[in-house]
N, C-alpha and C positions, 0 to 999 in steps of 0.2 A: 717138573719133578724129574729127578734122575731115573733112568731106566736101570741103573745098578741097584740091586736089592741085596744089601749086606746084612740086613736084620731079619730075624725070624720071629714071628709072633704066633703063639699058640692060643687058640680060643676054643673054649668048650661051649657047645651048642646043645639045646634041647632038640628032641626029634622034630618038633614043630618049626623051630628056627632053621634047622638043616633043610627041612622040606621047602620052606619059603626061599632059602638061598638057592637051592637046586631049581626051583620053579623059575626064579629070576634068571638064573644062569641059562637054562634051556630056552626060555622065552627070548632072550637076547643073544642066543647062539654064542655064548662065551666058551672058550676052550677049557677053562679050569675053574674050580671053586675059588682059588686064590684070585683069579682075574675078576670074578664076580664080587668078591669081598672088597677088592681095591676100588672097583667102580661104585659100589654102594657107599664106601667110605668117602669117596670124592663127592658123591651126591649129598651125603649128610653134611659134610663140611661146607659145601656151597649153600645148603639150606639154612645154615646158621651164620652166613655171611663171611665165611673164610674161603679164600681162593684155593680150591682143592688141587689146583695144578701148581701152585707156588710152593717152594720149600719152606715149610713151617717147622720150627724146632720144638721138641717136647718141652724145653725150658720156657717156652712162651705160654705154657698152660699151667704154670706153677700157682699154687694157692697163696704162698707167702712170697713177699718180695725178698730178693737176695741181699745179703749184708755186704759190708765193705770188703773189697778184695774179690768179690764174686765175679764170674765171667758175665753175669747179666746185671751188674750194678746199674741202678737208675733206669732199669727196664730196657737196656740196650746192650749189645755185645761190644760196644766201643767204650773206651775210657772217656770221661768228661773232658 
């Protein structure tokens, strides 16, 4: 996964979720909450069988298949 972080994601957490995140962060001596969130996201992806280190596009998680002329026609980014 690229170290370039061009996207910002805002997440609202309950006080309990924030406490759990901070506990994880401090236990693992992580420098920031963002680093802890990225690490937990990677763990979560790996838990469901997705390589958390590979570049996965958001379009891979669509609910509906794309129609003709779409950049993900036939489930791939390449033309048939």
